[in-house]
Rosetta silent file (secondary structure, phi, psi, omega in degrees, C-alpha in Angstrom):
SEQUENCE: MRVPFIKMHGLGNDFVVIDRRTGELPEMTPPVAARLANRHTGIGCDQLIVLEPSARADFRMRIFNADGSEVGACGNASRAVAMLHGAPASVETGGGIIALEPVSGGARVDMGVPRFGWQEIPLAFAMDTAALPLSWGPLEAGMAINVGNPHVVFFVPDTDAVALDELGPLIEHDAAFPERINVNVATVTEHGIRLRVWERGAGLTLACGTGACATAVAAIRQKHATSPVTVSLPGGDLTVEWDGHGGPVLMTGPATESFRGSFAWEAFA
SCORE:     score description
SCORE:     0.000 S_00000001
   1 L     0.000  131.049  174.986   17.128   94.498  -12.115 S_00000001
   2 E   -98.486  132.612 -176.910   18.245   92.002  -14.751 S_00000001
   3 E  -111.854  121.032  178.298   15.982   91.676  -17.781 S_00000001
   4 E   -73.838  148.764  176.661   16.066   88.456  -19.846 S_00000001
   5 E  -142.244  163.262  176.190   16.123   88.692  -23.641 S_00000001
   6 E  -126.361  125.622  176.834   16.182   86.388  -26.666 S_00000001
   7 E   -93.618  126.437 -177.894   18.276   87.228  -29.740 S_00000001
   8 E  -137.144  166.897  172.760   16.638   86.035  -32.979 S_00000001
   9 E  -151.394  154.352  171.738   16.827   86.743  -36.701 S_00000001
  10 E  -123.038  105.568 -177.917   14.850   86.250  -39.880 S_00000001
  11 L    57.284   34.242  178.381   17.164   85.966  -42.895 S_00000001
  12 L    91.940  -14.637  172.550   19.757   88.085  -41.094 S_00000001
  13 E   -77.029  109.317 -166.267   17.304   90.820  -40.040 S_00000001
  14 E  -105.536  153.701 -172.900   18.004   90.549  -36.305 S_00000001
  15 E  -137.838  149.437  163.175   15.951   91.265  -33.183 S_00000001
  16 E  -105.626  121.608 -177.259   16.191   91.462  -29.437 S_00000001
  17 E  -107.873  126.441  176.413   12.951   90.027  -28.021 S_00000001
  18 E  -118.219  125.967 -175.012   11.812   90.919  -24.490 S_00000001
  19 E  -100.673  106.422  177.605    8.799   89.036  -23.103 S_00000001
  20 L  -104.200   16.335 -176.668    6.659   91.167  -20.770 S_00000001
  21 L   -69.207  -28.587  176.431    3.577   88.938  -21.016 S_00000001
  22 L  -134.560  156.440  178.293    4.169   87.565  -17.515 S_00000001
  23 L    82.238  175.990 -176.835    6.163   88.835  -14.553 S_00000001
  24 L  -107.808  102.894  175.555    7.213   92.347  -13.632 S_00000001
  25 L  -125.048  149.272 -179.233    9.503   93.977  -16.167 S_00000001
  26 L   -63.465  153.799  177.153    9.902   97.718  -16.821 S_00000001
  27 L   -76.440  136.247 -179.068    8.013   99.303  -19.724 S_00000001
  28 L   -72.434  144.368  175.795   10.151   99.892  -22.807 S_00000001
  29 L  -126.675  157.066  179.065   10.823  103.463  -23.954 S_00000001
  30 H   -55.563  -44.012  179.574   12.322  104.740  -27.237 S_00000001
  31 H   -62.388  -41.232  179.040   15.602  105.916  -25.631 S_00000001
  32 H   -66.046  -41.201  178.743   16.171  102.572  -23.899 S_00000001
  33 H   -59.284  -43.786 -179.672   15.308  100.693  -27.122 S_00000001
  34 H   -64.356  -39.630  179.769   17.862  102.739  -29.079 S_00000001
  35 H   -67.088  -41.023  178.572   20.571  102.102  -26.471 S_00000001
  36 H   -66.186  -34.496 -177.574   19.900   98.361  -26.460 S_00000001
  37 H   -74.872  -17.848 -178.079   19.943   98.262  -30.280 S_00000001
  38 L   -61.221  127.153 -174.807   23.375   99.910  -30.481 S_00000001
  39 L   -79.499   -9.666 -179.804   25.826   97.337  -31.855 S_00000001
  40 L  -101.038  -38.636 -174.761   28.837   98.860  -30.050 S_00000001
  41 L  -118.617   -2.760  178.820   27.508   99.654  -26.594 S_00000001
  42 L  -119.565 -152.275  176.177   24.277   97.614  -26.393 S_00000001
  43 L   -80.205  -41.553  178.916   23.126   94.148  -27.402 S_00000001
  44 L    96.350  121.234  177.547   22.777   95.107  -31.070 S_00000001
  45 L  -171.597  163.436  170.859   19.809   94.593  -33.394 S_00000001
  46 L   -79.135  -40.697  178.070   17.819   96.013  -36.299 S_00000001
  47 E  -137.844  147.260  172.988   14.616   95.986  -34.230 S_00000001
  48 E  -106.937  128.525 -174.150   13.765   95.513  -30.574 S_00000001
  49 E  -114.103  130.064  178.186   10.564   93.516  -29.981 S_00000001
  50 E  -120.975  124.028  177.889    8.520   93.666  -26.779 S_00000001
  51 E   -97.356  131.658 -175.711    5.724   91.150  -26.118 S_00000001
  52 E  -138.207  163.271  174.076    2.937   92.335  -23.815 S_00000001
  53 L   -64.260  155.860  178.850   -0.575   91.288  -22.747 S_00000001
  54 L  -141.234  141.146  174.769   -3.453   92.350  -25.004 S_00000001
  55 L   -87.798   -9.017 -174.869   -7.191   92.702  -24.493 S_00000001
  56 L  -108.597  -15.562 -175.607   -7.775   92.375  -28.260 S_00000001
  57 L  -150.047 -176.185  179.798   -5.609   89.386  -29.207 S_00000001
  58 L   -63.131  -36.616  172.303   -3.562   86.561  -27.684 S_00000001
  59 E  -164.266  174.438 -177.342   -0.796   89.073  -27.002 S_00000001
  60 E  -113.065  142.822  176.264    0.655   92.363  -28.213 S_00000001
  61 E  -120.925  117.106  174.279    3.907   92.931  -30.118 S_00000001
  62 E  -100.277  142.603 -172.294    5.593   96.342  -29.941 S_00000001
  63 E  -127.807  120.185  177.294    8.335   97.062  -32.488 S_00000001
  64 E  -114.538  127.766  174.150   11.140   99.585  -32.038 S_00000001
  65 E   -71.627  171.447 -176.891   13.592  100.355  -34.842 S_00000001
  66 L   -61.463  -25.168  178.770   17.289  100.731  -34.104 S_00000001
  67 L   -87.061    3.570  178.916   16.875  104.508  -33.754 S_00000001
  68 L    93.420  -10.447 -179.761   14.212  104.016  -31.073 S_00000001
  69 L   -70.423  139.538 -179.863   11.225  104.920  -33.258 S_00000001
  70 E   -94.485  134.621 -176.068    8.194  102.676  -32.747 S_00000001
  71 E  -125.071  170.988 -170.551    6.582  101.216  -35.883 S_00000001
  72 L   -86.757  -25.687 -173.250    3.453   99.273  -36.725 S_00000001
  73 L  -154.153  156.118  173.395    4.681   96.020  -38.245 S_00000001
  74 L  -155.504  107.911 -175.410    7.689   93.803  -38.883 S_00000001
  75 H   -65.094  -44.424 -179.630    7.237   90.676  -40.976 S_00000001
  76 H   -64.844  -40.942  177.661   10.544   89.018  -40.099 S_00000001
  77 H   -65.089  -34.314  178.414   10.009   89.659  -36.380 S_00000001
  78 H   -62.320  -39.146  177.060    6.502   88.219  -36.667 S_00000001
  79 H   -67.546  -40.019  178.490    7.962   84.946  -37.920 S_00000001
  80 H   -61.939  -42.427  179.643   10.520   84.964  -35.107 S_00000001
  81 H   -66.262  -37.298  176.506    7.760   85.532  -32.551 S_00000001
  82 H   -60.508  -43.283  178.161    5.720   82.698  -34.090 S_00000001
  83 H   -64.036  -41.241 -179.254    8.680   80.347  -33.644 S_00000001
  84 H   -67.088  -43.686 -179.063    9.172   81.564  -30.068 S_00000001
  85 H   -68.043  -38.090  173.625    5.474   81.257  -29.175 S_00000001
  86 L    81.032    9.615 -179.448    5.315   77.794  -30.717 S_00000001
  87 L  -157.692  159.112  175.880    1.611   77.802  -31.625 S_00000001
  88 L   -57.415  144.682 -178.236   -0.868   79.698  -33.827 S_00000001
  89 E  -156.317  152.417  167.564   -1.761   83.083  -32.336 S_00000001
  90 E   -97.953  137.598 -172.715   -3.466   86.380  -33.015 S_00000001
  91 E  -130.903  127.620  175.114   -1.158   89.308  -32.293 S_00000001
  92 E   -81.730  127.860  174.887   -1.982   92.964  -31.764 S_00000001
  93 E  -127.736  170.808  176.288    0.481   95.327  -33.490 S_00000001
  94 L   -63.415  -21.557  179.665    0.546   99.039  -34.152 S_00000001
  95 L   -95.820    4.245 -178.475   -0.529   98.234  -37.710 S_00000001
  96 E   123.414 -178.802  179.814   -3.493   96.054  -36.703 S_00000001
  97 E   -89.505  128.911  178.092   -4.116   92.475  -35.608 S_00000001
  98 E  -116.917  164.729  177.123   -2.173   89.813  -37.503 S_00000001
  99 E  -120.383  138.101 -179.276   -2.255   86.010  -37.353 S_00000001
 100 E  -139.896  155.197  177.981    0.855   83.857  -37.194 S_00000001
 101 E  -155.875  140.241  173.600    1.718   80.189  -36.911 S_00000001
 102 E   -71.087  142.485  175.552    4.888   78.110  -36.904 S_00000001
 103 E  -133.296  173.379 -179.810    5.278   75.783  -39.915 S_00000001
 104 L   -57.115  121.030  177.355    7.948   73.337  -41.000 S_00000001
 105 L    81.969    4.305 -179.676   11.213   75.260  -41.331 S_00000001
 106 E   167.440 -132.713 -176.975    9.839   78.595  -40.192 S_00000001
 107 E  -153.078  158.025  177.544    6.547   80.431  -39.831 S_00000001
 108 E  -122.065  132.687 -175.065    3.594   81.752  -41.834 S_00000001
 109 E  -126.676  129.178  169.659    2.135   85.172  -41.091 S_00000001
 110 E   -86.867  106.909 -173.914   -1.148   86.731  -42.184 S_00000001
 111 L   -85.948    1.179 -178.836   -0.029   90.360  -42.521 S_00000001
 112 L    89.272 -175.839 -175.234   -3.535   91.715  -43.132 S_00000001
 113 L   -88.187  129.932  177.694   -4.976   93.550  -46.133 S_00000001
 114 L   -67.949  150.599 -178.119   -2.691   95.974  -48.012 S_00000001
 115 E  -120.802  140.523 -172.363   -3.811   99.602  -48.193 S_00000001
 116 L  -123.153   -7.954 -178.784   -3.362  101.907  -51.177 S_00000001
 117 L   -67.598  144.235 -175.587   -5.120  105.181  -50.304 S_00000001
 118 L   -61.486  -32.649  178.039   -2.850  108.229  -50.119 S_00000001
 119 L   -76.515  -19.346 -179.323   -4.089  108.993  -46.601 S_00000001
 120 L   -85.596  -15.462 -178.006   -3.474  105.371  -45.566 S_00000001
 121 L   -67.185  -53.607   -4.851    0.207  105.382  -46.569 S_00000001
 122 L   -95.131  158.678  172.309    0.236  108.254  -45.451 S_00000001
 123 L  -108.443  161.447 -177.321    1.335  110.879  -48.002 S_00000001
 124 L   -72.122  -24.732  179.258    1.541  114.602  -47.370 S_00000001
 125 L  -156.405  166.255 -175.289   -1.051  115.333  -50.067 S_00000001
 126 L   -66.159  131.570  173.405   -3.285  113.505  -52.545 S_00000001
 127 L  -161.134  168.128 -177.971   -1.517  111.788  -55.438 S_00000001
 128 L   -72.701  109.633 -178.006   -1.667  108.573  -57.449 S_00000001
 129 L   -74.889  -15.437  177.994   -0.185  105.894  -55.182 S_00000001
 130 L   -74.291  -24.362  178.262    0.082  103.428  -58.086 S_00000001
 131 L  -155.724   86.653 -176.106    2.700  105.657  -59.751 S_00000001
 132 L   -58.150  132.891  179.551    3.874  108.520  -57.565 S_00000001
 133 L   -79.814   51.857 -176.061    4.577  111.672  -59.649 S_00000001
 134 L  -137.114  154.678  177.478    7.952  111.980  -57.896 S_00000001
 135 E  -147.442  150.415  176.432   11.508  111.014  -58.731 S_00000001
 136 E  -136.380   99.681 -175.166   14.858  110.714  -56.991 S_00000001
 137 L    58.343 -126.883 -178.081   17.684  110.236  -59.496 S_00000001
 138 L   -78.174   -7.224 -177.001   16.955  107.041  -61.447 S_00000001
 139 E   -94.569  120.253 -178.124   14.054  106.077  -59.161 S_00000001
 140 E  -149.361  161.228  176.691   10.690  107.337  -60.349 S_00000001
 141 L    53.536   41.631  177.791    6.981  106.474  -60.476 S_00000001
 142 L   -69.924  156.529  175.558    7.192  104.246  -57.399 S_00000001
 143 E   -98.506  129.749  178.897    4.107  102.501  -56.004 S_00000001
 144 E   -98.753  133.097 -176.457    3.167  103.373  -52.410 S_00000001
 145 E  -143.878  143.126  172.065    1.619  100.641  -50.239 S_00000001
 146 E  -112.628  119.136  176.012    0.916  100.238  -46.539 S_00000001
 147 L  -121.654   50.338 -172.882    1.265   96.692  -45.178 S_00000001
 148 L    95.297  -31.047  171.358    1.345   97.732  -41.528 S_00000001
 149 L  -128.664  152.511  177.411    4.279   99.986  -42.424 S_00000001
 150 E   -79.356  134.961 -179.768    4.479  102.504  -45.287 S_00000001
 151 E  -135.203  148.996  166.919    6.509  101.378  -48.313 S_00000001
 152 E  -122.465  134.227 -174.311    7.412  102.711  -51.737 S_00000001
 153 E  -118.191  128.073  176.052    8.402  100.145  -54.382 S_00000001
 154 E  -118.008  130.271  173.826   10.511  100.841  -57.475 S_00000001
 155 E   -98.231  126.373 -174.811   11.040   98.257  -60.232 S_00000001
 156 L  -132.657  160.131  179.454   14.425   98.662  -61.914 S_00000001
 157 L   -62.763  -35.283 -178.032   16.501   96.660  -64.443 S_00000001
 158 L  -145.980  104.542 -178.012   19.184   95.833  -61.840 S_00000001
 159 H   -60.302  -31.146 -178.014   18.551   96.335  -58.140 S_00000001
 160 H   -72.072  -18.427 -178.082   22.266   95.953  -57.357 S_00000001
 161 H   -84.881   -7.437 -178.019   23.135   98.921  -59.575 S_00000001
 162 L   -86.937  131.887  178.522   21.068  101.383  -57.506 S_00000001
 163 L   -79.476   72.036 -173.960   22.958  103.449  -54.906 S_00000001
 164 H   -68.097  -26.758  176.955   20.381  102.670  -52.250 S_00000001
 165 H   -65.788  -24.014  177.567   22.705  103.768  -49.444 S_00000001
 166 H   -94.712  -45.010 -176.543   22.527  107.283  -50.915 S_00000001
 167 H   -77.912  -30.799 -177.613   18.968  107.405  -52.270 S_00000001
 168 H   -54.758  -54.187 -179.113   17.363  105.507  -49.389 S_00000001
 169 H   -66.289  -30.879  177.531   17.767  108.209  -46.730 S_00000001
 170 H   -63.455  -44.563 -178.856   16.748  110.957  -49.177 S_00000001
 171 H   -72.581  -43.449 -179.943   13.481  109.202  -49.956 S_00000001
 172 H   -51.965  -42.692 -173.373   12.859  108.072  -46.364 S_00000001
 173 L   -99.393   10.337  179.012   12.981  111.667  -45.126 S_00000001
 174 L   -63.310  142.211 -178.251   11.267  113.342  -48.098 S_00000001
 175 L   -61.842  -16.882  177.691    8.523  115.760  -47.039 S_00000001
 176 L   -66.411  -17.778 -175.250    6.051  113.772  -49.168 S_00000001
 177 L  -119.478   90.885 -172.720    6.117  111.082  -46.456 S_00000001
 178 L   -63.819  -22.535  176.766    5.114  112.614  -43.106 S_00000001
 179 L  -108.048   22.035 -173.406    5.791  109.355  -41.204 S_00000001
 180 L    61.652  177.809 -175.362    8.907  108.593  -43.283 S_00000001
 181 L  -155.052  152.695  173.298    8.875  105.545  -45.567 S_00000001
 182 E   -88.073  139.740 -172.985   10.619  102.265  -46.345 S_00000001
 183 E  -113.947  121.758 -177.680   12.286  102.159  -49.757 S_00000001
 184 E  -115.878  128.023  177.545   12.216   98.984  -51.898 S_00000001
 185 E  -119.731  118.130 -168.117   14.212   98.561  -55.108 S_00000001
 186 E  -129.208  149.349  174.695   13.247   95.402  -56.995 S_00000001
 187 E  -126.621  126.067  178.517   14.100   93.507  -60.174 S_00000001
 188 E   -81.395  131.266  177.793   11.701   90.961  -61.676 S_00000001
 189 E  -123.456  175.493  178.799   13.361   87.706  -62.809 S_00000001
 190 L   -68.672  -16.913 -178.172   12.099   84.454  -64.293 S_00000001
 191 L  -101.902   -9.221 -178.289   12.254   82.923  -60.799 S_00000001
 192 E   151.106 -128.708 -176.044   10.587   85.739  -58.856 S_00000001
 193 E  -135.689  132.190  169.750   11.835   89.083  -57.533 S_00000001
 194 E   -96.720  134.271 -170.025   15.243   90.250  -56.305 S_00000001
 195 E  -138.449  138.050  168.038   14.850   92.932  -53.653 S_00000001
 196 E  -124.671  145.450 -172.803   16.947   95.351  -51.614 S_00000001
 197 E  -132.310  132.265  165.185   15.418   97.497  -48.878 S_00000001
 198 E   -98.624  114.054 -173.669   16.311  100.717  -47.125 S_00000001
 199 E   -96.944  128.322 -179.343   14.366  100.450  -43.874 S_00000001
 200 L   -59.337  133.439  178.632   13.262  103.624  -42.121 S_00000001
 201 L    79.048   -3.142 -178.513   15.024  103.963  -38.812 S_00000001
 202 L  -135.066  -28.177 -179.989   17.398  101.074  -39.562 S_00000001
 203 E    89.372 -157.841  178.921   19.004  101.640  -42.979 S_00000001
 204 E   -61.129  134.756 -176.080   20.116   98.944  -45.399 S_00000001
 205 E  -131.798  151.695  178.149   18.947   95.560  -44.153 S_00000001
 206 L   -69.398  -26.562  179.599   19.602   91.945  -45.102 S_00000001
 207 L  -159.933  148.424  175.826   15.861   91.287  -45.146 S_00000001
 208 L  -142.278  111.474 -176.539   12.565   93.108  -44.633 S_00000001
 209 H   -66.022  -45.496  178.539    9.391   91.041  -44.365 S_00000001
 210 H   -67.760  -31.531  175.372    6.932   93.885  -44.877 S_00000001
 211 H   -64.169  -41.797  176.778    9.110   95.102  -47.756 S_00000001
 212 H   -62.034  -40.751  178.767    8.884   91.682  -49.390 S_00000001
 213 H   -65.327  -47.159 -179.715    5.092   91.760  -48.937 S_00000001
 214 H   -61.326  -40.819 -178.154    4.741   95.277  -50.344 S_00000001
 215 H   -68.926  -41.017  177.143    6.952   94.447  -53.320 S_00000001
 216 H   -63.028  -42.315  178.204    5.089   91.221  -54.110 S_00000001
 217 H   -61.907  -44.481  178.530    1.767   93.078  -53.928 S_00000001
 218 H   -61.284  -42.093 -179.687    3.100   95.795  -56.256 S_00000001
 219 H   -64.561  -40.187  179.625    4.374   93.164  -58.711 S_00000001
 220 H   -68.848  -41.671  179.537    1.032   91.339  -58.732 S_00000001
 221 H   -63.560  -36.983 -178.612   -0.923   94.598  -59.173 S_00000001
 222 L   -90.511    6.277  176.923    1.307   95.640  -62.060 S_00000001
 223 L    62.331   30.748  171.880    1.123   92.118  -63.545 S_00000001
 224 L   -84.000  -18.534 -174.724    4.871   91.552  -63.221 S_00000001
 225 L  -155.049  163.817  174.036    4.206   88.372  -61.211 S_00000001
 226 L  -123.213  153.558 -178.449    1.519   85.955  -60.064 S_00000001
 227 L   -77.065  141.330   -1.288    0.922   84.558  -56.591 S_00000001
 228 L   -80.153  153.134 -177.462    2.757   82.927  -54.893 S_00000001
 229 E  -114.241  132.284  172.247    5.870   85.073  -55.410 S_00000001
 230 E   -90.340  119.984  179.485    9.406   84.179  -54.331 S_00000001
 231 E  -108.373  117.900 -177.166   11.136   87.318  -53.066 S_00000001
 232 E  -101.686  115.298  177.965   14.927   86.987  -52.824 S_00000001
 233 E  -106.076  167.797  179.078   16.638   89.364  -50.397 S_00000001
 234 L   -53.957  -31.351 -178.949   20.352   89.530  -49.522 S_00000001
 235 L   -86.882  -12.224 -179.132   19.643   87.325  -46.480 S_00000001
 236 E   145.847 -167.846 -171.585   17.533   84.701  -48.276 S_00000001
 237 E  -107.018  145.771  170.890   14.109   83.957  -49.757 S_00000001
 238 E  -125.501  151.730  174.346   10.532   84.572  -48.645 S_00000001
 239 E  -109.945  127.295 -177.650    7.300   83.339  -50.213 S_00000001
 240 E  -122.453  133.260  178.285    4.453   85.855  -50.472 S_00000001
 241 E  -119.714  138.956  174.847    0.853   85.094  -51.451 S_00000001
 242 L  -156.704  139.102 -174.660   -1.866   87.609  -52.341 S_00000001
 243 L   -78.464   -5.331  178.891   -5.104   87.180  -54.293 S_00000001
 244 L    83.317    2.833 -177.586   -4.673   90.447  -56.214 S_00000001
 245 L  -128.207 -112.684 -175.383   -7.904   91.896  -54.858 S_00000001
 246 L  -110.787   15.031 -176.553   -8.995   92.570  -51.272 S_00000001
 247 L   -84.419  172.861  179.305   -7.517   89.603  -49.466 S_00000001
 248 L   -77.062  160.901  175.216   -4.743   89.478  -46.865 S_00000001
 249 L   -93.594  129.258 -179.630   -1.052   89.116  -47.647 S_00000001
 250 E  -112.844  129.218 -177.786    0.459   85.812  -46.482 S_00000001
 251 E  -123.827  133.378  179.438    4.210   85.527  -45.917 S_00000001
 252 E  -128.840  135.660  178.347    6.174   82.326  -45.252 S_00000001
 253 E  -178.738  179.092 -175.476    9.852   81.995  -44.391 S_00000001
 254 L   -83.393  163.462  170.477   12.449   80.966  -41.810 S_00000001
 255 L  -153.275  149.979 -172.227   13.351   82.385  -38.406 S_00000001
 256 E  -139.498  138.640  170.497   16.105   81.398  -36.019 S_00000001
 257 E   -87.259  129.548 -178.624   16.935   81.805  -32.345 S_00000001
 258 E   -93.256  -53.392  179.224   20.555   82.875  -31.910 S_00000001
 259 E  -167.697  170.511  177.080   21.084   83.015  -28.149 S_00000001
 260 E  -124.264  152.835  178.710   19.604   84.088  -24.803 S_00000001
 261 E  -165.460 -164.635  176.602   20.941   86.390  -22.143 S_00000001
 262 E  -149.336  159.802  178.576   20.089   89.167  -19.728 S_00000001
 263 E  -137.959  158.015  176.936   21.078   92.783  -19.159 S_00000001
 264 E   -83.331  115.508 -177.834   21.015   95.230  -16.250 S_00000001
 265 H   -54.655  -39.433 -175.155   18.080   97.592  -16.839 S_00000001
 266 H   -64.469  -23.662 -179.298   19.812  100.373  -14.929 S_00000001
 267 H   -73.941  -16.366 -176.710   22.718  100.357  -17.421 S_00000001
 268 L  -120.084  -15.057 -176.734   20.385  101.418  -20.256 S_00000001
 269 L   -75.167    0.000    0.000   17.573  103.342  -18.551 S_00000001
């Protein structure tokens, strides 16, 4: 059986999208997702996205990281899916139902309401999520936020000076985070925020949409910035809006289709 796919990216954060909303295609599994994501022996991607029917929304989006682990949300992939779908839609994800729509030059995604409770992150035990009483080298007192995925945000004088390739995996796998965590290192500038992200299950990434949302929310809560916030990642810029209270996080940015193809399911199953 040959399975069609669409290769897309949002600011360099790349995806393989498989559409199971119609027709008969096999159900995705973590091992197959990891094999497809391999850049040497598979198609290659940061995340593999599977679209499926949903009884709760217009359709369902499943998200697999490059290591095969399934996660609740992906902001950049949501914009890519909005561009692919071509119309406003409600989408069921592991992190809840989100709303997305294509706009001029990209897409706008309602990522839902951020969560700050220690059990909502989740953390291994109760602690202040606004300033975690934990440190890893120069990174300390990070803010923990769940925006469909768990994130910890550190504000530093120079994001480029942090050895995120070394500290990222240590923090991701720390016992304080039972579901692992995404690590954001950010610097506030006069124009917005510069951000680098270590993504759980994927590593250093050119862009992370949920990371940009979590970091903007942290900056607004700590009064480092006001909405809307421009978040500059290695792959480009995103605009994030949040009311600073109980409203949803809105993210706007580009997404691009790279190419289409197909693969033999039996070669990866």
